[in-house]
Each structure stands twice: as C-alpha cells, then as structure tokens.
C-alpha positions in Angstrom: -9.7 -14.9 -6.6 -8.3 -11.5 -7.8 -10.4 -8.6 -9.0 -9.0 -5.6 -11.0 -9.9 -3.1 -8.4 -9.4 0.7 -8.9 -7.8 1.7 -5.6 -7.5 5.4 -4.8 -6.3 7.0 -1.5 -8.7 9.2 0.4 -8.7 11.3 3.6 -11.4 9.4 5.3 -12.1 5.6 5.2 -15.8 5.4 4.6 -15.8 8.1 1.9 -12.9 6.3 0.2 -14.5 2.9 0.4 -17.7 4.2 -1.2 -15.9 6.2 -3.9 -13.7 3.2 -4.8 -16.6 0.7 -4.8 -18.5 3.1 -7.1 -15.5 3.6 -9.3 -15.4 -0.2 -9.7 -19.0 -0.1 -10.9 -18.2 2.6 -13.4 -19.5 5.6 -11.4 -16.9 8.4 -11.1 -17.6 9.9 -7.7 -14.7 11.5 -5.7 -14.4 11.7 -2.0 -16.0 15.2 -1.5 -19.0 14.3 -3.6 -19.6 11.1 -1.6 -19.2 12.9 1.7 -21.5 15.7 0.6 -24.3 13.6 -0.9 -24.0 11.3 2.0 -24.3 14.2 4.5 -21.4 12.9 6.5 -20.6 16.1 8.4 -21.9 16.2 11.9 -21.0 16.9 15.6 -22.0 15.2 18.8 -21.0 15.4 22.4 -22.1 12.7 24.8 -21.1 13.7 28.4 -23.1 10.8 29.8 -21.5 8.1 27.5 -17.9 7.5 28.4 -15.2 5.4 26.9 -12.2 4.8 29.3 -13.9 7.3 31.6 -13.9 10.1 29.0 -17.0 11.6 27.3 -17.5 10.6 23.7 -17.1 13.3 21.0 -17.7 12.8 17.3 -17.3 15.0 14.3 -19.2 12.7 11.8 -22.4 10.7 11.5 -22.5 7.1 12.6 -20.3 4.6 10.7 -22.2 3.2 7.7 -24.6 6.2 7.4 -22.6 7.9 4.6 -22.8 4.8 2.5 -26.6 4.3 3.2 -27.5 8.0 2.5 -25.3 8.2 -0.6 -26.6 5.0 -2.2 -30.2 5.8 -1.4 -29.9 9.3 -3.0 -28.2 8.0 -6.1 -30.7 5.0 -6.4 -28.3 2.2 -5.6 -29.5 -0.8 -3.7 -27.1 -2.4 -1.2 -26.7 -5.6 0.6 -25.4 -5.5 4.2 -24.7 -8.4 6.6 -23.4 -8.9 10.1 -22.5 -12.3 11.6 -22.4 -14.2 14.8 -20.3 -17.0 13.2 -16.8 -16.2 12.1 -16.8 -19.3 9.8 -19.9 -18.2 8.0 -18.6 -14.6 7.6 -15.4 -15.7 6.0 -17.2 -18.3 3.8 -19.6 -15.7 2.5 -16.8 -13.3 1.9 -15.1 -16.0 -0.3 -18.3 -16.6 -2.2 -18.5 -12.9 -3.1 -14.9 -12.8 -4.2 -15.4 -15.9 -6.3 -18.2 -14.0 -8.1 -15.8 -11.1 -8.8 -17.6 -8.8 -6.3 -15.4 -6.6 -4.0 -16.9 -5.9 -0.6 -16.7 -3.2 1.9 -16.4 -4.1 5.6 -15.9 -2.8 9.1 -12.7 -3.6 10.9 -10.7 -2.9 14.0 -7.6 -0.8 13.2 -5.7 -2.6 16.0 -5.7 -5.9 14.1 -4.8 -4.6 10.6 -1.3 -5.9 10.6 -0.3 -4.1 7.4 -0.5 -0.7 9.3 2.6 0.5 11.2 2.4 -0.2 14.9 2.2 3.5 15.7 -1.1 3.7 13.8 -2.8 0.7 15.3 -5.2 1.3 18.2 -8.6 0.0 19.4 -11.0 1.7 16.9 -13.6 -0.7 15.6 -15.3 1.4 12.8 -12.6 1.5 10.1 -13.8 0.7 6.6 -11.8 -1.3 4.1 -12.4 -3.1 0.8 -11.5 -6.7 0.3 -11.2 -7.5 -3.4 -9.5 -10.8 -3.7 -7.6 -13.7 -2.1 -4.3 -15.4 -2.8 -3.6 -18.5 -0.7 -4.2 -17.6 2.9 -4.0 -13.8 2.3 -6.8 -11.5 1.4 -6.2 -8.5 -0.9 -7.1 -5.2 0.7 -7.8 -1.7 -0.5 -7.5 0.5 2.5 -8.4 4.1 1.5 -6.0 5.6 4.0 -3.1 4.0 2.2 -1.7 5.0 -1.2 -1.3 1.4 -2.3 -3.1 -1.9 -2.0 -1.9 -4.5 0.5 -2.7 -7.9 2.0 -3.7 -9.4 5.3 -3.6 -13.0 6.6 -6.9 -14.7 7.0 -6.5 -15.1 10.8 -5.7 -11.4 11.2 -8.7 -10.4 9.1 -10.9 -12.5 11.3 -9.6 -10.7 14.4 -10.2 -7.3 12.7 -13.7 -8.3 11.7 -14.7 -9.7 15.1 -12.9 -7.4 17.5 -14.6 -6.9 20.9 -15.5 -3.4 22.1 -17.9 -0.6 21.1 -19.0 -0.6 18.4 -18.4 -4.3 17.7 -17.9 -4.8 13.9 -19.7 -8.2 14.0 -18.1 -9.2 10.7 -20.1 -6.6 8.9 -19.7 -6.5 5.1 -21.6 -4.6 2.4 -21.8 -4.2 -1.4 -24.0 -2.8 -4.1 -26.5 -5.3 -5.7 -28.5 -3.0 -8.0 -27.3 0.1 -9.8 -29.4 2.7 -11.7 -29.0 3.3 -15.4 -29.6 7.0 -14.7 -29.7 9.1 -11.6 -30.5 12.8 -10.8 -27.3 14.2 -9.5 -28.7 17.6 -8.8 -31.4 16.2 -6.7 -29.0 14.1 -4.8 -26.8 17.1 -4.1 -29.6 19.2 -2.7 -30.9 16.4 -0.6 -27.4 15.9 0.9 -27.1 19.7 1.6 -30.5 19.9 3.2 -29.8 17.1 5.6 -26.4 18.4 6.5 -27.8 21.9 7.0 -30.4 20.5 9.4 -27.9 18.3 11.3 -25.6 21.2 12.1 -27.8 24.3 12.3 -31.4 23.1 12.9 -31.4 19.9 14.9 -33.2 20.5 18.2 -31.2 18.1 20.4 -28.7 20.1 22.5 -25.8 17.5 22.2 -25.8 17.5 18.4 -24.7 19.9 15.7 -23.8 23.5 16.6 -25.8 23.2 19.8 -23.6 20.3 20.8 -20.5 22.4 20.1 -21.7 25.1 22.4 -22.6 22.6 25.0 -19.1 21.1 24.9 -17.5 24.5 24.9 -19.4 25.5 28.1 -18.4 22.4 29.9 -14.8 22.5 28.6 -14.4 25.9 30.3 -15.2 24.3 33.7 -13.0 21.2 33.4 -9.9 22.5 35.2 -11.9 23.5 38.3 -14.3 20.5 38.3 -11.9 17.7 37.2 -8.5 18.9 38.2 -5.4 19.3 36.1 -4.7 15.7 35.1 -8.2 14.7 34.2 -9.0 17.9 32.4 -5.9 17.3 30.2 -7.2 13.8 29.5 -10.6 15.1 28.5 -9.1 17.8 26.3 -6.7 15.4 24.7 -9.5 13.1 23.7 -11.4 16.0 22.0 -8.3 16.7 19.9 -7.7 13.0 19.2 -11.2 12.6 17.9 -10.8 15.7 15.8 -7.4 15.1 14.3 -6.7 11.3 14.5 -10.0 9.4 14.1 -10.7 9.7 10.3 -10.1 13.3 9.4 -12.0 14.8 12.4 -13.4 18.2 12.8 -11.3 20.5 10.7 -10.6 17.9 7.9 -14.3 17.2 7.5 -15.0 20.9 7.1 -12.4 21.1 4.3 -13.9 18.1 2.5 -17.4 19.5 2.8 -16.1 22.8 1.5 -14.6 21.0 -1.5 -18.0 19.4 -2.0 -19.8 22.8 -2.0 -17.2 24.1 -4.5 -17.9 21.2 -6.9 -21.6 21.3 -6.3 -21.8 25.0 -7.1 -20.7 24.3 -10.6 -23.0 21.3 -11.1 -26.2 23.1 -9.9 -25.0 26.5 -11.1 -25.3 28.3 -7.7 -22.6 30.8 -6.9 -23.7 31.1 -3.3 -22.6 27.6 -2.6 -19.1 28.6 -3.7 -19.1 31.6 -1.4 -20.3 29.4 1.5 -17.5 26.8 0.7 -14.9 29.6 1.3 -16.5 30.6 4.6 -16.5 26.9 5.7 -12.9 26.6 4.9 -12.2 29.5 7.2 -14.2 27.8 9.9 -12.0 24.7 9.4 -9.0 26.8 10.0 -10.4 27.8 13.3 -10.9 24.2 14.3 -7.3 23.6 13.4 -6.3 26.5 15.6 -8.2 25.0 18.5 -6.5 21.6 17.9 -3.0 23.3 17.8 -3.4 25.3 21.0 -5.2 22.4 22.8 -2.4 20.0 21.8 0.2 22.4 23.2 -1.6 22.5 26.5 -1.8 18.7 26.6 1.9 18.3 25.9 3.5 21.1 28.0 1.1 23.0 30.3 3.3 26.1 30.0 2.0 29.4 31.4 2.1 31.2 28.1 -0.5 28.9 26.5 -4.2 29.6 26.0 -6.5 28.9 28.9 -9.4 26.4 28.7 -11.7 29.5 28.7 -9.9 30.8 25.6 -10.2 27.4 23.9 -13.9 27.4 24.8 -14.2 30.8 23.0 -12.7 29.3 19.8 -15.3 26.5 19.7 -18.1 29.0 20.4 -16.9 31.0 17.4 -16.9 27.9 15.2 -20.4 27.1 16.4 -21.7 30.6 15.6 -20.2 30.5 12.1 -21.4 27.0 11.4 -24.9 27.9 12.6 -24.9 30.7 10.0 -23.3 28.7 7.2 -25.3 25.6 7.5 -28.5 27.5 8.4 -28.2 29.3 5.1 -27.4 26.0 3.3 -30.6 24.5 4.8 -32.7 27.4 3.6 -31.3 27.3 0.0 -31.7 23.5 -0.2 -35.3 23.6 1.1 -36.2 26.1 -1.7 -34.6 23.9 -4.4 -36.1 20.7 -2.9 -39.6 21.9 -4.0 -38.6 21.4 -7.6 -38.3 17.6 -7.3 -41.0 15.0 -7.2 -40.3 12.0 -5.1 -41.8 8.6 -5.7 
C-alpha cells in the first residue's frame, strides 16, 4: 500500500495537511490560501480553563475548523470519523490506503517517534497525513518536516489514541467529493469576512482583539497577584503557545498577511495589499513581545521590560488588529453582496 503523495513542508500542520491533500487531488492551494479561506486566524484567552494550573491561550481556531471551513467554501465534501475501538480505527485506515486514498488524522506529538525527542511533548492536536503502509510501518507526510517518514503501527496507535485534552479519538478525515469548478473569489471574501468578524467584531470578551486586551490587563497584575514564580509560569505559557504550538501568534499574522497579498491580486483589490503590510508590522510586534517575555522567563534581570510594558505591547497589537480586521470585515461585507448563495 503505497501512494504517490505530493509532500510539501509548511509552517503549520493543519494548513499543510489540507494543502497537501488538495494537491494530491489536483488542486494547487498553498498554505496561506488554505489558512485565509479557512479563516484560521483567531485569539482566545480562557482564564477559567486551566491546563497544568495555567490558563489556556490560543492564537488559532479549533483544530479541524480550518479544514471544514476551507472545504465548505470551495465546495468539497469530506468524511470524518472518530473511534472508540483502536482495532476498528486501524482497520478502516488500512481500507482507505488499499483504495489509494491518503487520510489526514489527529495525533499526539509525544508519540510521533520520528520526531527528535526535544520536539515531542503532550500536544494532542497535531495533524499528519498517512498515505501508505509497508509491513508494520505506516508512511507519513508530516507537514512540519521537509521529507516524508515512517512510523511503526503500535506507535501510530498510541499517537491516535493518546489520553488528555483534546483526545484525538483516532480521528481521520479525507475528501469524498470534489467540485469540477469553484468560485475562488467568493471563497476568499467569505474567508476574510469571517476572520474580520472573529478578530474585530466578535462580542465575547475572551475572543479576538477583546480577548487580547483582557489578557493584557490580567498580565499586568500577575506579579502582584501570583508572585514571581507563578507569574513567570503564566507568561512562559503565553509565549510557548505563541511560538511553539504550530506557528503561534506572530507566525499566523505573517501567514495571513501573505494570504492578503495573494488575494489582492486575485480579486484585484489594492487595499488588501496595503492591509497585508500593516498586518506584517503587527506580527513584528507580537515577535517583540515574545522576545522580551522570553528574556524575563529565562533571566529575570532588572534591565528587562516589566509585565506592565509587556501588557502595553499586547494592547498595541489589539488596537492595530481591531483596525485592520475591522476594515477587512467591512470590505468583505460589501463584496459579499455580489454573491448568490444556494
């Protein structure tokens, strides 16, 4: 069971899996276009939901949502399954591979034995493609790697059924029906409209730019409320989620800016190009925050920025993204009126 699969490395796993699966089907979508049409950019801060005693921060939408949004807007029907039985999950995987169909799946990074030990940690929402089997080994296209690799059957089972939150539950997914034609311009504007709403317009205070401001305000108080050790742990987790889980805060801004750049040419709208440059500058500010926060976590020297100054950087990012994505939302709403939806 071996499929000629067009592996290509990407910055973020779900974008890469979708782009590679589409490329296998003859659709040439790169990572920024998948991310943009799939409205992958987001922000959320959950002070009341904690992992290992630390509030959860995320810079993207829920795992799997990019794939669902992208395929819906392009007109692709997908099949998705989770399993309670490991045996059934592996048997159905083998059936798909026998049919010559590569599948995307969720996995735990910790059990992906082909990764260096330093990169393996308990994160259960990593997307990979399994595209074949040789003996007891499965052939894997992992978008974060620049080459294809293999994993033993028993290790893949552990990765697919790791315990924790979220539990992968053996999830696998694949396209089952593809359109002969699709409206790329409409898909682009729909993607922009949703992203604009999610960052600038969403009313819930823990999401989007409002969530950034909420986190910035609480971050300012961490040293006094939590003490030195715990405030460093909280700050370290914010940076880790930004820079290590996928591509995080700054990286997602750069990918989305690349999408706007490409989209501006497709839909012939120069303002999208201007906004892409502004978003790149915002991404640079997120990187500045991560740099200074990382120095605090490592050394705690007196010449470093204070938590209040870090809070100010995030507030600046929130203000700029409110303006950028608010404008994107308004532009997309105007163009949305041109399309008729069935």
